[in-house]
DORO-937769 format. One line per 8 residues: number of its first residue (from 0); their letters; for each residue x, y, z of C-alpha. Coordinates in steps of 0.1 Angstrom, whole numbers, plus 5000, padded with zeros to 4 digits. Example, Ala and Ser with C-alpha at 12.3 -4.5 7.8 and 13.67 -1.06 7.14 Angstrom:
! DORO-937769
0) as) 5123:4955:5078; 5137:4989:5071;
***
This chain:
! DORO-937769
0) xxxxxxxx) 6513:7905:0920; 6534:7929:0900; 6536:7966:0902; 6504:7987:0903; 6492:8004:0871; 6476:8038:0867; 6449:8053:0844; 6443:8091:0844;
8) xxxxxxxx) 6409:8099:0831; 6395:8134:0823; 6363:8141:0841; 6345:8172:0827; 6313:8183:0843; 6308:8149:0858; 6314:8130:0825; 6343:8106:0822;
16) xxxxxxxx) 6360:8111:0788; 6375:8086:0763; 6366:8056:0784; 6368:8031:0756; 6405:8038:0750; 6413:8037:0787; 6395:8004:0791; 6414:7990:0761;
24) xxxxxxxx) 6447:8000:0776; 6438:7985:0810; 6428:7952:0793; 6460:7951:0773; 6482:7958:0803; 6465:7932:0825; 6467:7905:0799; 6504:7913:0793;
32) xxxxxxxx) 6514:7916:0830; 6490:7893:0848; 6477:7870:0821; 6440:7878:0829; 6414:7904:0821; 6409:7931:0848; 6379:7929:0870; 6371:7965:0861;
40) xxxxxxxx) 6345:7982:0840; 6353:8019:0837; 6317:8026:0826; 6307:8019:0862; 6331:8042:0880; 6313:8064:0905; 6317:8101:0901; 6315:8120:0934;
48) xxxxxxxx) 6292:8150:0937; 6320:8175:0939; 6332:8165:0904; 6298:8172:0888; 6310:8207:0877; 6343:8217:0863; 6374:8198:0852; 6387:8170:0874;
56) xxxxxxxx) 6415:8144:0871; 6402:8109:0879; 6432:8087:0890; 6426:8049:0889; 6452:8028:0906; 6448:7991:0897; 6461:7957:0891; 6435:7930:0882;
64) xxxxxxxx) 6410:7952:0902; 6408:7988:0913; 6430:7995:0944; 6423:8032:0947; 6401:8059:0930; 6404:8096:0935; 6392:8128:0919; 6411:8160:0921;
72) xxxxxxxx) 6405:8194:0905; 6427:8200:0875; 6443:8230:0859; 6468:8228:0830; 6502:8239:0843; 6523:8262:0821; 6553:8248:0803; 6575:8274:0786;
80) xxxxxxxx) 6608:8255:0781; 6618:8218:0776; 6652:8203:0782; 6663:8175:0759; 6674:8144:0780; 6689:8111:0769; 6666:8082:0780; 6678:8052:0761;
88) xxxxxxxx) 6676:8029:0792; 6640:8039:0801; 6612:8014:0794; 6576:8025:0802; 6554:8006:0778; 6527:8002:0804; 6514:8030:0826; 6529:8020:0859;
96) xxxxxxxx) 6521:8040:0890; 6558:8039:0899; 6574:8068:0880; 6607:8068:0898; 6629:8066:0867; 6609:8093:0849; 6612:8116:0879; 6649:8110:0879;
104) xxxxxxxx) 6651:8123:0843; 6627:8152:0852; 6654:8161:0878; 6677:8169:0849; 6655:8197:0836; 6677:8225:0850; 6660:8259:0842; 6634:8243:0820;
112) xxxxxxxx) 6599:8234:0831; 6600:8198:0819; 6621:8173:0799; 6617:8160:0763; 6631:8125:0763; 6652:8112:0734; 6655:8074:0730; 6677:8058:0703;
120) xxxxxxxx) 6682:8092:0687; 6645:8101:0684; 6621:8124:0702; 6595:8106:0724; 6576:8122:0753; 6579:8148:0781; 6576:8135:0817; 6538:8136:0816;
128) xxxxxxxx) 6526:8141:0780; 6530:8130:0744; 6540:8157:0719; 6526:8170:0687; 6547:8191:0663; 6533:8215:0636; 6553:8222:0604; 6528:8249:0591;
136) xxxxxxxx) 6507:8223:0573; 6503:8191:0593; 6507:8179:0629; 6531:8151:0636; 6538:8129:0666; 6567:8106:0674; 6560:8071:0659; 6576:8054:0689;
144) xxxxxxxx) 6566:8073:0721; 6576:8063:0756; 6539:8056:0763; 6512:8056:0737; 6486:8078:0753; 6448:8077:0749; 6446:8113:0736; 6473:8106:0710;
152) xxxxxxxx) 6453:8075:0700; 6421:8095:0695; 6439:8121:0675; 6455:8095:0653; 6422:8078:0647; 6407:8112:0637; 6436:8117:0612; 6447:8148:0631;
160) xxxxxxxx) 6482:8135:0637; 6508:8119:0614; 6533:8094:0628; 6570:8103:0622; 6605:8095:0634; 6618:8129:0646; 6655:8133:0657; 6663:8164:0677;
168) xxxxxxxx) 6682:8180:0648; 6649:8183:0629; 6632:8204:0656; 6639:8237:0637; 6617:8224:0609; 6586:8228:0631; 6568:8260:0640; 6551:8248:0671;
176) xxxxxxxx) 6550:8220:0697; 6520:8211:0718; 6518:8188:0748; 6489:8163:0748; 6476:8138:0773; 6443:8125:0787; 6437:8158:0804; 6448:8181:0775;
184) xxxxxxxx) 6435:8182:0740; 6456:8195:0710; 6441:8230:0714; 6445:8230:0752; 6480:8219:0760; 6510:8242:0765; 6522:8257:0732; 6560:8261:0726;
192) xxxxxxxx) 6581:8274:0697; 6609:8249:0690; 6635:8275:0683; 6630:8293:0716; 6617:8267:0740; 6640:8237:0736; 6672:8236:0756; 6700:8213:0746;
200) xxx) 6711:8182:0765; 6725:8188:0800; 6763:8190:0802;
***
C-alpha cells in the first residue's frame, strides 16, 4: 500500500461541509494511486458530541479505507507576511498526509508567517492554502495550483474566482490577497496587501 492520504473537512456546529467535493477528491486519488474506489462514504462519518457546537477541523487519514479520524477545535491563524520560495521540484497533486517537502519549504520563511510557492515561474499556493488575488474588480486564483483545493473548486463553480497564470512580478497589480482552504472561506481567510506583505525570495 502506498502513502496515506488526508482530507481536512470543516465541521461547523456538528455539520460536515462540502462533502461532495471531498468525496470526489478521495475517489480520484484512490483510483489514481490504488486502482480501486475507496471503501469510504463521508456522509456516514460520525461526528462526536463535543463537535456539535463551534468550528472543528475533521482530519480523515485514509488509503482505501479510513485509518484514523479526529476532530479538533479550529481557529484561523493570522498570516501577515508571505515569503516567496522556489518550489519547482515539488509535486503534491494528491493530498498526502506526509508533508515533509512542504515543511522544508516552510522552513525558508524567515521573518514571514508562511511561504508562497513559485513553480515554473508562476504563483501556486502557501504551505496550507490556495490563494485568491483581487485586482479591484475580480478575484483570481492560480490556474495551476500545487493542490486543487475543495474550497477553491466551490468558488470556481460559483464563478467567484477566475483562473489565471500569475508570475510574481504581477503581484503589484493586485490590491489584496486572501488565503482559502477547506477551513476558510473567501471572506474568512487572512487578508494581505501584496505591496506590504510579500517578501522576496530568500538569499
